[in-house]
ZAMAR-39614 format. One line per field, with one value per atom (N, C-alpha, C): residue number from 1; residue in three letters; chain; atom name; x, y, z. Coordinates in steps of 0.001 Angstrom, whole numbers, plus 500000, padded with zeros to 6 digits. Layout:
<rs>
n = c(NUM / ...) $
res = c(ala / ...) $
chain = c(A / ...) $
atom = c(CA / ...) $
xx = c(X / ...) $
yy = c(Y / ...) $
zz = c(Z / ...) $
</rs>
This chain:
<rs>
n = c(1 / 1 / 1 / 2 / 2 / 2 / 3 / 3 / 3 / 4 / 4 / 4 / 5 / 5 / 5 / 6 / 6 / 6 / 7 / 7 / 7 / 8 / 8 / 8 / 9 / 9 / 9 / 10 / 10 / 10 / 11 / 11 / 11 / 12 / 12 / 12 / 13 / 13 / 13 / 14 / 14 / 14 / 15 / 15 / 15 / 16 / 16 / 16 / 17 / 17 / 17 / 18 / 18 / 18 / 19 / 19 / 19 / 20 / 20 / 20 / 21 / 21 / 21 / 22 / 22 / 22 / 23 / 23 / 23 / 24 / 24 / 24 / 25 / 25 / 25 / 26 / 26 / 26 / 27 / 27 / 27 / 28 / 28 / 28 / 29 / 29 / 29 / 30 / 30 / 30 / 31 / 31 / 31 / 32 / 32 / 32 / 33 / 33 / 33 / 34 / 34 / 34 / 35 / 35 / 35 / 36 / 36 / 36 / 37 / 37 / 37 / 38 / 38 / 38 / 39 / 39 / 39 / 40 / 40 / 40 / 41 / 41 / 41 / 42 / 42 / 42 / 43 / 43 / 43 / 44 / 44 / 44 / 45 / 45 / 45 / 46 / 46 / 46 / 47 / 47 / 47 / 48 / 48 / 48 / 49 / 49 / 49 / 50 / 50 / 50 / 51 / 51 / 51 / 52 / 52 / 52 / 53 / 53 / 53 / 54 / 54 / 54 / 55 / 55 / 55 / 56 / 56 / 56 / 57 / 57 / 57 / 58 / 58 / 58 / 59 / 59 / 59 / 60 / 60 / 60 / 61 / 61 / 61 / 62 / 62 / 62 / 63 / 63 / 63 / 64 / 64 / 64 / 65 / 65 / 65 / 66 / 66 / 66 / 67 / 67 / 67 / 68 / 68 / 68 / 69 / 69 / 69 / 70 / 70 / 70 / 71 / 71 / 71 / 72 / 72 / 72 / 73 / 73 / 73 / 74 / 74 / 74 / 75 / 75 / 75 / 76 / 76 / 76 / 77 / 77 / 77 / 78 / 78 / 78 / 79 / 79 / 79 / 80 / 80 / 80 / 81 / 81 / 81 / 82 / 82 / 82 / 83 / 83 / 83 / 84 / 84 / 84 / 85 / 85 / 85 / 86 / 86 / 86 / 87 / 87 / 87 / 88 / 88 / 88 / 89 / 89 / 89 / 90 / 90 / 90 / 91 / 91 / 91 / 92 / 92 / 92 / 93 / 93 / 93 / 94 / 94 / 94 / 95 / 95 / 95 / 96 / 96 / 96 / 97 / 97 / 97 / 98 / 98 / 98 / 99 / 99 / 99 / 100 / 100 / 100 / 101 / 101 / 101 / 102 / 102 / 102 / 103 / 103 / 103 / 104 / 104 / 104) $
res = c(unk / unk / unk / unk / unk / unk / unk / unk / unk / unk / unk / unk / unk / unk / unk / unk / unk / unk / unk / unk / unk / unk / unk / unk / unk / unk / unk / unk / unk / unk / unk / unk / unk / unk / unk / unk / unk / unk / unk / unk / unk / unk / unk / unk / unk / unk / unk / unk / unk / unk / unk / unk / unk / unk / unk / unk / unk / unk / unk / unk / unk / unk / unk / unk / unk / unk / unk / unk / unk / unk / unk / unk / unk / unk / unk / unk / unk / unk / unk / unk / unk / unk / unk / unk / unk / unk / unk / unk / unk / unk / unk / unk / unk / unk / unk / unk / unk / unk / unk / unk / unk / unk / unk / unk / unk / unk / unk / unk / unk / unk / unk / unk / unk / unk / unk / unk / unk / unk / unk / unk / unk / unk / unk / unk / unk / unk / unk / unk / unk / unk / unk / unk / unk / unk / unk / unk / unk / unk / unk / unk / unk / unk / unk / unk / unk / unk / unk / unk / unk / unk / unk / unk / unk / unk / unk / unk / unk / unk / unk / unk / unk / unk / unk / unk / unk / unk / unk / unk / unk / unk / unk / unk / unk / unk / unk / unk / unk / unk / unk / unk / unk / unk / unk / unk / unk / unk / unk / unk / unk / unk / unk / unk / unk / unk / unk / unk / unk / unk / unk / unk / unk / unk / unk / unk / unk / unk / unk / unk / unk / unk / unk / unk / unk / unk / unk / unk / unk / unk / unk / unk / unk / unk / unk / unk / unk / unk / unk / unk / unk / unk / unk / unk / unk / unk / unk / unk / unk / unk / unk / unk / unk / unk / unk / unk / unk / unk / unk / unk / unk / unk / unk / unk / unk / unk / unk / unk / unk / unk / unk / unk / unk / unk / unk / unk / unk / unk / unk / unk / unk / unk / unk / unk / unk / unk / unk / unk / unk / unk / unk / unk / unk / unk / unk / unk / unk / unk / unk / unk / unk / unk / unk / unk / unk / unk / unk / unk / unk / unk / unk / unk / unk / unk / unk / unk / unk / unk / unk / unk / unk / unk / unk / unk) $
chain = c(A / A / A / A / A / A / A / A / A / A / A / A / A / A / A / A / A / A / A / A / A / A / A / A / A / A / A / A / A / A / A / A / A / A / A / A / A / A / A / A / A / A / A / A / A / A / A / A / A / A / A / A / A / A / A / A / A / A / A / A / A / A / A / A / A / A / A / A / A / A / A / A / A / A / A / A / A / A / A / A / A / A / A / A / A / A / A / A / A / A / A / A / A / A / A / A / A / A / A / A / A / A / A / A / A / A / A / A / A / A / A / A / A / A / A / A / A / A / A / A / A / A / A / A / A / A / A / A / A / A / A / A / A / A / A / A / A / A / A / A / A / A / A / A / A / A / A / A / A / A / A / A / A / A / A / A / A / A / A / A / A / A / A / A / A / A / A / A / A / A / A / A / A / A / A / A / A / A / A / A / A / A / A / A / A / A / A / A / A / A / A / A / A / A / A / A / A / A / A / A / A / A / A / A / A / A / A / A / A / A / A / A / A / A / A / A / A / A / A / A / A / A / A / A / A / A / A / A / A / A / A / A / A / A / A / A / A / A / A / A / A / A / A / A / A / A / A / A / A / A / A / A / A / A / A / A / A / A / A / A / A / A / A / A / A / A / A / A / A / A / A / A / A / A / A / A / A / A / A / A / A / A / A / A / A / A / A / A / A / A / A / A / A / A / A / A / A / A / A / A / A / A / A / A / A / A / A / A / A / A / A / A) $
atom = c(N / CA / C / N / CA / C / N / CA / C / N / CA / C / N / CA / C / N / CA / C / N / CA / C / N / CA / C / N / CA / C / N / CA / C / N / CA / C / N / CA / C / N / CA / C / N / CA / C / N / CA / C / N / CA / C / N / CA / C / N / CA / C / N / CA / C / N / CA / C / N / CA / C / N / CA / C / N / CA / C / N / CA / C / N / CA / C / N / CA / C / N / CA / C / N / CA / C / N / CA / C / N / CA / C / N / CA / C / N / CA / C / N / CA / C / N / CA / C / N / CA / C / N / CA / C / N / CA / C / N / CA / C / N / CA / C / N / CA / C / N / CA / C / N / CA / C / N / CA / C / N / CA / C / N / CA / C / N / CA / C / N / CA / C / N / CA / C / N / CA / C / N / CA / C / N / CA / C / N / CA / C / N / CA / C / N / CA / C / N / CA / C / N / CA / C / N / CA / C / N / CA / C / N / CA / C / N / CA / C / N / CA / C / N / CA / C / N / CA / C / N / CA / C / N / CA / C / N / CA / C / N / CA / C / N / CA / C / N / CA / C / N / CA / C / N / CA / C / N / CA / C / N / CA / C / N / CA / C / N / CA / C / N / CA / C / N / CA / C / N / CA / C / N / CA / C / N / CA / C / N / CA / C / N / CA / C / N / CA / C / N / CA / C / N / CA / C / N / CA / C / N / CA / C / N / CA / C / N / CA / C / N / CA / C / N / CA / C / N / CA / C / N / CA / C / N / CA / C / N / CA / C / N / CA / C / N / CA / C / N / CA / C / N / CA / C / N / CA / C / N / CA / C / N / CA / C / N / CA / C / N / CA / C) $
xx = c(500860 / 499995 / 500887 / 500492 / 501226 / 500588 / 501412 / 500922 / 501619 / 500799 / 501418 / 501628 / 502838 / 503106 / 504289 / 504591 / 505666 / 506972 / 508050 / 509378 / 510135 / 510493 / 511107 / 512562 / 512885 / 514259 / 514545 / 515713 / 516032 / 516733 / 517141 / 517915 / 516934 / 517523 / 516798 / 516066 / 514830 / 513961 / 513776 / 514128 / 513954 / 513383 / 512149 / 511696 / 511436 / 511585 / 511320 / 510830 / 509726 / 509109 / 509061 / 509363 / 509149 / 507866 / 507041 / 505771 / 506117 / 506051 / 506532 / 505481 / 505644 / 504841 / 505774 / 505341 / 506221 / 505365 / 506053 / 505377 / 505230 / 504188 / 503984 / 504997 / 505677 / 506650 / 507998 / 508193 / 509468 / 509443 / 510674 / 510788 / 510320 / 510081 / 509611 / 510548 / 511833 / 512816 / 513480 / 512832 / 513385 / 513235 / 513736 / 513678 / 512250 / 511776 / 510402 / 510272 / 509020 / 508717 / 508743 / 508242 / 508173 / 508121 / 508704 / 508590 / 507656 / 506672 / 505650 / 505868 / 506587 / 506817 / 507351 / 507218 / 507756 / 506862 / 507071 / 506305 / 507251 / 507335 / 508190 / 507228 / 507058 / 506078 / 506565 / 507842 / 508317 / 507953 / 508264 / 507875 / 506546 / 505870 / 504527 / 504505 / 505645 / 505697 / 505290 / 504565 / 504073 / 504240 / 504905 / 505024 / 504736 / 503674 / 503168 / 502621 / 502974 / 502409 / 501069 / 499998 / 498707 / 498220 / 498480 / 497964 / 498621 / 499927 / 500601 / 500013 / 499758 / 499203 / 497817 / 497018 / 495655 / 495783 / 496799 / 497047 / 497364 / 498205 / 498621 / 497411 / 496546 / 495367 / 494405 / 494285 / 493405 / 494013 / 495296 / 495867 / 495805 / 495287 / 495081 / 495938 / 496765 / 497594 / 496704 / 496998 / 496230 / 497070 / 496583 / 497251 / 497100 / 498131 / 498003 / 497102 / 496704 / 495816 / 496445 / 497669 / 498397 / 498604 / 498954 / 499216 / 497868 / 496759 / 495456 / 495123 / 495380 / 495138 / 496014 / 497275 / 498170 / 497795 / 497304 / 496904 / 495699 / 494792 / 493616 / 494022 / 495063 / 495492 / 496388 / 496940 / 497930 / 497333 / 498207 / 497856 / 497709 / 496774 / 496515 / 497731 / 498433 / 499602 / 500867 / 500829 / 502074 / 503018 / 502529 / 503340 / 503545 / 504562 / 504870 / 503867 / 503237 / 502296 / 502683 / 502238 / 502469 / 501204 / 501139 / 499945 / 499845 / 498599 / 498335 / 498303 / 498869 / 498865 / 497546 / 496964 / 495649 / 495924 / 495236 / 495334 / 494086 / 494320 / 493185 / 492699 / 491379 / 490775 / 490481 / 491502 / 491337 / 491822 / 490868 / 491162 / 491193 / 491946 / 491944 / 490588 / 490245 / 489008 / 488849 / 489954 / 489957 / 489745 / 490400 / 490275 / 488861 / 488282 / 486943 / 485896 / 486073 / 485139 / 485197 / 486451 / 486631 / 486024 / 486202 / 485599 / 484057 / 483580 / 482112 / 481558 / 482279 / 481857 / 481853 / 482882 / 482927 / 481884 / 481496 / 480475 / 479084 / 478841 / 477542 / 477285) $
yy = c(498839 / 500012 / 501262 / 502224 / 503495 / 504518 / 505324 / 506292 / 507650 / 508726 / 510063 / 510526 / 510769 / 511116 / 512026 / 512389 / 513391 / 512634 / 513154 / 512630 / 513718 / 513339 / 514346 / 514630 / 515876 / 516320 / 517433 / 518120 / 519159 / 518553 / 519476 / 518993 / 518851 / 518607 / 518409 / 519669 / 519623 / 520693 / 521745 / 521410 / 522309 / 521487 / 521049 / 520042 / 520737 / 519966 / 520355 / 519095 / 519138 / 517927 / 518004 / 516913 / 516761 / 515916 / 516269 / 515545 / 514566 / 513239 / 512256 / 511188 / 510457 / 509320 / 508092 / 507169 / 505993 / 504804 / 503593 / 502392 / 502298 / 501716 / 501686 / 500834 / 499902 / 499096 / 499801 / 500899 / 501699 / 502380 / 502673 / 503470 / 504907 / 505659 / 507032 / 507856 / 507702 / 508483 / 507707 / 506624 / 505832 / 506520 / 505843 / 506424 / 506473 / 507618 / 507769 / 507442 / 507207 / 507016 / 508374 / 509393 / 510767 / 511780 / 512951 / 514092 / 515106 / 515489 / 516403 / 517829 / 518016 / 519360 / 519299 / 520425 / 520484 / 521326 / 521248 / 522004 / 522291 / 523580 / 524007 / 524545 / 523733 / 524159 / 525358 / 525652 / 526795 / 528134 / 528239 / 529448 / 529347 / 528245 / 527935 / 528086 / 527657 / 527731 / 526330 / 526372 / 525112 / 525285 / 524398 / 524323 / 522888 / 522771 / 521453 / 521408 / 520468 / 520247 / 519554 / 520356 / 519791 / 518877 / 519263 / 518453 / 517051 / 517005 / 515654 / 514886 / 515553 / 514863 / 514260 / 515003 / 514521 / 513372 / 513481 / 512407 / 511062 / 511165 / 509971 / 509431 / 510312 / 509890 / 509171 / 509691 / 509025 / 507655 / 507462 / 506111 / 505149 / 505640 / 504767 / 505080 / 506076 / 506357 / 506917 / 506581 / 506981 / 508078 / 509333 / 510310 / 510151 / 510463 / 510443 / 511584 / 511653 / 512739 / 514064 / 514239 / 515505 / 515882 / 514902 / 515154 / 515603 / 515028 / 515338 / 516849 / 517281 / 518683 / 519615 / 519249 / 520103 / 520173 / 519059 / 519054 / 519951 / 519994 / 520862 / 522356 / 522674 / 524022 / 524502 / 523624 / 523977 / 524835 / 525574 / 526426 / 525568 / 525927 / 525151 / 525194 / 526292 / 526413 / 525808 / 525291 / 524753 / 525811 / 527031 / 528133 / 528020 / 528687 / 528798 / 529622 / 529134 / 529935 / 529927 / 530921 / 531052 / 530817 / 529731 / 529396 / 530326 / 530655 / 531476 / 530682 / 531157 / 530422 / 530779 / 529803 / 529964 / 530515 / 531597 / 532223 / 531825 / 531227 / 530802 / 531874 / 531961 / 532941 / 532300 / 531766 / 531071 / 532030 / 532360 / 533224 / 532427 / 532992 / 532397 / 532658 / 532014 / 532200 / 533666 / 534209 / 535553 / 536556 / 536386 / 537280 / 537141 / 535924 / 535729 / 536440 / 536381 / 537056 / 538588 / 539049 / 540537 / 540946 / 540191 / 540510 / 540449 / 539501 / 539390 / 540557 / 541026 / 542147 / 543459 / 543644 / 544836 / 544832 / 543637 / 543570 / 543943 / 543767 / 544029 / 545450) $
zz = c(499986 / 499966 / 499984 / 499265 / 499135 / 500042 / 500711 / 501639 / 501387 / 501613 / 501570 / 503054 / 503446 / 504819 / 504933 / 506164 / 506407 / 506723 / 506187 / 506443 / 507271 / 508475 / 509320 / 509010 / 508954 / 508794 / 509746 / 509642 / 510576 / 511752 / 512609 / 513836 / 514972 / 516128 / 517335 / 517758 / 518039 / 518453 / 517326 / 516134 / 514956 / 513789 / 513878 / 512879 / 511530 / 510490 / 509115 / 508436 / 507705 / 507171 / 505596 / 504992 / 503527 / 503410 / 502468 / 502228 / 501099 / 501408 / 500461 / 500196 / 499088 / 498804 / 498935 / 499801 / 500103 / 500366 / 500274 / 500599 / 502134 / 502687 / 504168 / 504795 / 504086 / 504707 / 504909 / 504243 / 504400 / 505708 / 506187 / 507414 / 507200 / 508289 / 508173 / 507352 / 507550 / 506814 / 505686 / 505215 / 504100 / 502790 / 501738 / 500454 / 499889 / 499503 / 499024 / 497570 / 497119 / 495725 / 494998 / 495732 / 495168 / 496328 / 496053 / 497053 / 496460 / 497249 / 496780 / 497253 / 498332 / 498821 / 500243 / 500947 / 502312 / 503188 / 504513 / 505501 / 506588 / 506978 / 508081 / 509196 / 510300 / 511330 / 512143 / 512107 / 512906 / 512227 / 510881 / 510166 / 509505 / 509634 / 509106 / 507549 / 506888 / 505446 / 504883 / 503779 / 503155 / 501669 / 501049 / 499607 / 499166 / 498436 / 498062 / 496663 / 495837 / 494538 / 494721 / 494877 / 495185 / 494055 / 492828 / 491696 / 491737 / 492015 / 492102 / 493228 / 494367 / 495533 / 495187 / 494520 / 494155 / 493065 / 492245 / 491246 / 491974 / 493041 / 493803 / 494544 / 495056 / 495760 / 494812 / 493576 / 492598 / 492192 / 492337 / 492029 / 493207 / 494337 / 495505 / 496720 / 496639 / 497834 / 498956 / 500221 / 501369 / 502081 / 502204 / 503015 / 504484 / 505251 / 506692 / 507089 / 508377 / 508835 / 508604 / 509010 / 508937 / 507477 / 506620 / 505179 / 504553 / 504933 / 504453 / 504699 / 505938 / 506299 / 505501 / 505289 / 504538 / 503104 / 502511 / 501102 / 500940 / 501911 / 501827 / 501918 / 502673 / 502849 / 501706 / 500905 / 499939 / 498820 / 498144 / 497048 / 495773 / 494917 / 493687 / 492770 / 492700 / 491772 / 492339 / 493566 / 494157 / 494641 / 494867 / 495349 / 496873 / 497357 / 498738 / 499396 / 500486 / 501289 / 502700 / 503400 / 504871 / 505574 / 506361 / 507087 / 508339 / 508677 / 509782 / 511039 / 512156 / 513371 / 514040 / 514716 / 515370 / 516763 / 517072 / 518376 / 519191 / 520324 / 521120 / 522062 / 522195 / 523103 / 524448 / 525063 / 526329 / 527448 / 528366 / 529445 / 530735 / 531663 / 533050 / 533705 / 534765 / 535440 / 535928 / 536427 / 536929 / 535779 / 534691 / 533533 / 532915 / 532926 / 532357 / 533202 / 534532 / 535407 / 535218 / 535088 / 534862 / 533507 / 532492 / 531180 / 531261 / 531975 / 532174 / 532943 / 533966 / 534771 / 533944 / 533060 / 532277 / 531171 / 530705 / 529635 / 530122 / 531473 / 531993 / 532376) $
</rs>
């Protein structure tokens, strides 16, 4: 079975991933059948050939959960994009009470 998954590169505590097509029997960092692009989680950069990824999926390749999310976010032209980081609106109990008091 063929899988689209991430191949970890970079040094310790500085991950960098290549998005690759590989056989499931290969190791995570083994030789891939094809390289589709890369993802840098630190700078939130994503460059992925979306058309090639969709071609592999049509041939029966199964994307991993993370690879599926990245394929959905990728640019149609295969250009480099900068993903936006999600900012959570989580407040402490004290801050939530204060915001509630000022809203009333």
